[in-house]
C-alpha positions in Angstrom: -238.6 -94.0 -145.9 -237.4 -90.4 -146.9 -234.5 -89.0 -145.2 -234.6 -85.6 -143.7 -231.3 -84.0 -142.5 -233.6 -81.5 -140.7 -234.7 -84.0 -138.7 -231.6 -85.7 -137.9 -229.6 -82.4 -136.5 -233.0 -81.8 -134.2 -232.0 -85.3 -133.1 -228.4 -84.4 -132.8 -229.6 -81.3 -130.5 -232.2 -83.2 -128.6 -229.4 -85.8 -127.7 -226.8 -83.4 -126.7 -230.2 -81.8 -124.4 -230.2 -84.9 -122.8 -226.6 -85.4 -121.5 -226.6 -81.5 -120.1 -229.8 -82.9 -118.0 -228.6 -86.2 -116.7 -225.2 -83.8 -115.9 -227.2 -81.1 -114.0 -230.1 -83.2 -112.4 -227.8 -84.4 -109.6 -227.9 -80.8 -108.8 -231.5 -80.1 -108.5 -231.1 -78.1 -111.5 -234.0 -78.9 -114.0 -232.7 -78.7 -117.7 -233.8 -80.4 -120.6 -236.7 -82.4 -119.4 -238.3 -81.5 -122.2 -235.8 -84.0 -124.3 -238.1 -86.9 -123.9 -241.1 -85.1 -125.4 -239.3 -84.1 -128.2 -238.3 -87.4 -128.8 -241.9 -88.8 -129.1 -243.5 -86.2 -131.3 -240.3 -86.7 -133.3 -241.0 -90.9 -133.3 -245.1 -90.0 -134.4 -243.6 -88.3 -137.2 -241.5 -90.5 -138.5 -243.7 -93.5 -138.2 -246.1 -91.6 -139.8 -243.7 -91.1 -142.3 -242.7 -94.7 -142.5 -246.3 -96.2 -142.6 -247.0 -94.0 -145.9 -246.0 -96.6 -147.8 -248.4 -98.8 -149.2 -246.0 -102.0 -149.3 -245.3 -102.0 -145.2 -246.2 -105.7 -143.9 -246.9 -105.6 -139.9 -244.0 -108.4 -140.3 -241.5 -105.2 -142.1 -242.8 -102.7 -139.3 -242.2 -104.7 -136.5 -238.9 -106.2 -137.4 -237.5 -102.7 -138.1 -238.6 -101.4 -135.2 -237.0 -104.5 -133.1 -233.7 -104.4 -134.8 -233.5 -100.7 -134.0 -234.5 -101.0 -130.5 -233.8 -104.4 -129.0 -230.1 -105.4 -129.7 -227.9 -101.8 -128.2 -230.2 -101.7 -125.0 -230.2 -105.3 -124.1 -226.6 -105.0 -124.3 -226.2 -101.8 -122.6 -229.2 -103.6 -119.7 -226.7 -106.5 -119.1 -223.8 -103.9 -118.6 -225.8 -102.5 -116.0 -226.5 -105.7 -114.3 -222.8 -107.2 -114.2 -221.9 -103.3 -113.0 -224.5 -103.4 -110.5 -223.1 -107.7 -109.4 -219.4 -107.4 -109.7 -219.5 -102.9 -107.9 -223.1 -102.6 -106.3 -221.7 -99.5 -104.3 -221.0 -97.3 -108.1 -224.8 -98.0 -108.0 -227.9 -95.6 -106.5 -230.9 -97.8 -106.4 -229.7 -100.6 -109.0 -229.3 -104.4 -107.5 -228.5 -106.9 -109.3 -231.3 -109.5 -109.1 -233.0 -111.9 -112.4 -236.3 -110.6 -112.3 -235.3 -106.6 -112.6 -233.2 -108.0 -115.6 -235.9 -109.8 -117.1 -238.4 -107.2 -116.7 -236.1 -104.7 -118.3 -235.2 -106.7 -121.1 -238.7 -106.8 -121.9 -239.8 -103.6 -121.7 -241.8 -104.6 -118.7 -242.2 -101.7 -116.0 -242.0 -102.4 -112.0 -240.5 -100.1 -109.5 -237.1 -100.0 -108.0 -235.9 -100.2 -104.5 -236.3 -96.3 -104.6 -240.1 -96.4 -105.6 -239.6 -95.2 -109.4 -240.8 -97.3 -112.0 -237.4 -97.1 -114.2 -235.5 -100.0 -115.9 -232.3 -101.3 -114.9 -230.5 -99.2 -117.4 -232.8 -96.1 -115.7 -233.2 -93.9 -119.5 -234.7 -96.9 -120.6 -237.8 -95.7 -119.4 -238.9 -94.0 -122.5 -238.6 -97.1 -124.6 -241.3 -99.2 -122.3 -243.6 -95.6 -124.1 -241.4 -96.2 -127.2 -242.5 -99.9 -127.6 -245.8 -99.5 -126.2 -246.4 -97.1 -129.0 -244.6 -100.0 -131.6 -247.5 -102.5 -130.3 -250.3 -100.1 -130.6 -248.8 -99.4 -134.3 -248.7 -102.8 -135.4 -251.9 -103.8 -134.3 -253.3 -100.7 -136.3 -251.8 -102.0 -139.0 -252.4 -105.2 -139.1 -256.1 -104.3 -138.7 -256.7 -101.4 -141.4 -253.7 -102.5 -143.7 -253.2 -100.1 -146.1 -255.8 -97.3 -144.8 -253.3 -94.8 -143.2 -255.9 -92.0 -142.1 -257.5 -95.2 -140.2 -254.4 -96.9 -139.0 -253.0 -93.4 -137.5 -256.5 -93.1 -135.9 -256.8 -96.3 -134.4 -253.2 -95.8 -132.8 -254.7 -92.6 -131.7 -257.7 -94.3 -129.8 -255.8 -97.3 -128.7 -253.4 -95.3 -126.5 -256.0 -92.4 -125.4 -257.9 -95.8 -124.3 -255.5 -96.9 -122.5 -254.9 -93.6 -120.7 -257.8 -92.8 -119.5 -258.4 -96.3 -118.4 -255.5 -96.3 -116.3 -256.1 -93.1 -114.7 -260.0 -93.9 -113.6 -258.1 -97.6 -112.1 -256.2 -95.2 -109.9 -253.5 -97.8 -108.8 -250.6 -97.8 -107.3 -249.2 -100.7 -109.9 -246.5 -99.6 -111.8 -247.6 -101.3 -115.2 -251.2 -98.4 -114.6 -248.6 -95.5 -113.6 -246.9 -95.6 -116.8 -250.1 -95.8 -119.0 -251.7 -93.3 -116.7 -248.8 -90.6 -117.4 -249.8 -88.1 -120.5 -246.5 -88.1 -122.6 -248.4 -91.1 -123.9 -250.0 -88.7 -126.1 -247.3 -86.7 -127.6 -246.7 -89.8 -130.6 -250.0 -88.7 -131.9 -248.8 -85.1 -132.0 -246.0 -86.2 -134.4 -248.9 -87.0 -136.5 -250.2 -83.9 -136.7 -247.1 -82.5 -137.9 -246.6 -85.2 -140.3 -250.1 -84.5 -141.2 -249.9 -80.4 -142.0 -246.2 -81.1 -143.4 -247.6 -83.8 -146.2 -250.2 -80.9 -146.9 -247.7 -78.6 -147.8 -247.3 -76.6 -144.4 -244.3 -74.6 -143.9 -243.1 -71.7 -141.8 -241.4 -69.2 -143.9 -237.5 -69.1 -143.4 -237.4 -66.2 -142.1 -239.4 -67.0 -139.1 -238.7 -71.0 -139.3 -235.1 -70.6 -137.7 -236.1 -68.2 -134.9 -239.3 -70.3 -134.0 -237.3 -73.6 -133.7 -235.4 -71.6 -131.2 -238.2 -69.9 -129.2 -239.5 -73.2 -128.8 -236.7 -74.4 -126.9 -236.2 -71.8 -125.0 -239.8 -71.3 -124.1 -239.7 -75.4 -122.8 -236.7 -74.4 -121.4 -238.2 -71.4 -119.3 -241.9 -73.2 -118.8 -239.7 -76.1 -116.4 -238.6 -73.3 -114.4 -241.3 -71.2 -114.0 -244.1 -74.2 -114.6 -242.6 -77.2 -113.4 -246.2 -78.6 -112.2 -247.8 -78.2 -115.8 -248.8 -80.9 -118.2 -245.6 -82.2 -120.0 -248.2 -82.9 -123.1 -249.2 -79.2 -122.7 -245.6 -77.1 -121.7 -243.5 -79.4 -123.9 -245.4 -81.4 -126.5 -247.2 -78.4 -127.7 -244.2 -76.7 -128.3 -242.2 -79.4 -130.0 -244.6 -79.4 -132.5 -244.0 -76.2 -133.8 -240.3 -77.2 -133.2 -240.3 -80.0 -135.5 -242.4 -78.1 -137.9 -240.3 -75.2 -137.5 -236.9 -77.6 -138.8 -239.4 -78.9 -141.3 -239.8 -76.0 -142.8 -235.3 -75.7 -142.4 -234.8 -78.6 -144.4 -233.7 -76.5 -148.0 -230.8 -75.2 -145.9 -229.3 -78.1 -144.7 -225.9 -77.7 -147.0 -223.1 -80.0 -147.6 -220.4 -78.8 -145.4 -218.0 -80.6 -142.6 -220.5 -79.3 -139.5 -223.1 -80.8 -141.7 -221.6 -84.1 -141.8 -221.0 -83.9 -138.2 -224.3 -83.2 -137.2 -225.8 -85.5 -139.4 -223.8 -88.0 -137.9 -224.4 -87.1 -134.4 -228.2 -87.6 -135.2 -227.9 -91.0 -136.5 -225.7 -91.9 -133.7 -228.2 -90.1 -131.0 -230.0 -93.4 -130.1 -226.6 -94.7 -129.2 -225.3 -91.1 -126.9 -228.6 -91.5 -126.0 -228.5 -95.1 -124.2 -224.3 -94.8 -123.7 -224.5 -91.6 -122.0 -225.0 -92.5 -118.5 -222.0 -94.7 -118.1 -220.0 -91.7 -119.2 -222.0 -89.2 -116.9 -221.8 -91.2 -114.2 -218.3 -92.3 -114.5 -217.3 -88.7 -114.6 -219.5 -88.0 -111.8 -218.1 -90.9 -109.1 -214.7 -91.7 -110.9 -212.9 -88.9 -112.2 -212.8 -87.2 -109.0 -211.0 -89.6 -107.5 -208.0 -89.4 -110.1 -208.8 -85.9 -110.5 -209.0 -83.8 -107.8 -211.5 -80.7 -107.5 -213.0 -81.7 -110.6 -216.7 -81.6 -110.9 -218.7 -82.7 -113.9 -221.5 -80.2 -112.9 -218.8 -76.8 -113.6 -218.8 -74.7 -117.3 -216.0 -76.9 -118.0 -217.3 -80.1 -116.2 -220.6 -80.2 -118.4 -218.3 -79.3 -122.1 -216.4 -81.8 -121.2 -219.4 -84.3 -120.1 -220.9 -83.6 -123.8 -217.7 -83.9 -125.9 -216.8 -87.0 -124.1 -220.6 -88.6 -124.3 -221.3 -87.9 -127.9 -217.8 -88.8 -129.2 -218.5 -92.4 -127.2 -221.6 -92.4 -128.6 -220.5 -92.2 -132.1 -218.5 -94.8 -131.6 -220.5 -97.2 -130.5 -223.1 -96.6 -133.2 -220.4 -97.2 -135.7 -218.4 -100.2 -134.1 -221.1 -101.4 -132.2 -224.8 -100.4 -133.1 -224.6 -100.8 -136.7 -223.1 -104.4 -136.1 -225.5 -105.8 -133.9 -228.1 -104.2 -136.4 -227.2 -106.0 -139.2 -226.3 -109.2 -137.5 -229.7 -109.3 -135.9 -231.6 -108.5 -139.3 -229.6 -111.1 -141.0 -230.6 -113.5 -138.0 -233.9 -113.0 -138.5 -234.2 -112.9 -142.3 -232.4 -116.8 -141.8 -235.3 -117.9 -139.4 -237.5 -116.7 -142.0 -236.6 -118.6 -144.7 -235.7 -122.0 -142.7 -239.1 -121.0 -141.6 -240.9 -120.3 -145.5 -243.0 -122.5 -147.2 -241.6 -124.7 -150.0 -243.7 -122.9 -152.7 -243.3 -120.0 -154.7 -245.9 -118.0 -152.8 -244.9 -114.4 -152.3 -244.8 -114.0 -148.4 -247.6 -112.2 -147.1 -247.5 -108.2 -146.8 -250.4 -105.6 -146.0 -252.9 -105.0 -148.5 
């Protein structure tokens, strides 16, 4: 799959926004909630880009997504579980119980003691949607094979159908509540951006840079001035323009030390996303015990949180996430070879 450096840089910016959001949210300040919408629309775009290749099989697609998402998430979830087991005083609404652990590991929504539908690692709630999206994508790919327009249409209809049925049910069950959230419909918005981008639509460079910044500022303003608006409208639609503006700047991404740093941050964005709660909560609850007067919500504290979380996330990506992905891929490939029939037939691929 083609790697777009502009998208990698957008991931870096969004990952930084996530850190700031979780630093400030405890103070009642709302900033950066739209980072979820950026990730969801971007995920839709990336999946459409990946499914372009006519040789992509259902198995290859599922394996790539599982290898990318599961190993590090499972490790982080287990750390939360054992942390809550050993030091429950450091956790707000997380208790170390086996049912919660299993539901968290297998992306099954459930309500925590606080009433919120969060897994043990609270940022993992977005992964419940990601895995649902991947499941819908795998099902559509299996059914329609190489007919990409039909695959994308089927994914959209599946997600929209689940959303509308869940809203008709009016149940308080966790799974229904997840399906009734309109952010789920932001993945197909990524398909729309992919479609117009493939058709050659580009925003002039002179407008793309201020357009990207403008959409970022617009979403920041909307979450302050219009908090009750649907995320699909208030964040999802502006994110489409943000993404198209970012893609239009691809030719301007040149080789430099700053660019290399931003690209690496973008590659490490998933590791930053999963690991930053440990940093933020540590700086909120533990650092003030040894550095009296320290406040992570101060300008200096926010800056330090960004630097530490980004550095730690990059280290996690380099020394934990990438080795875990390689190990899991080898394990899957070994099992495939062991279970393969003794014949010269090529493995099934999507026709």
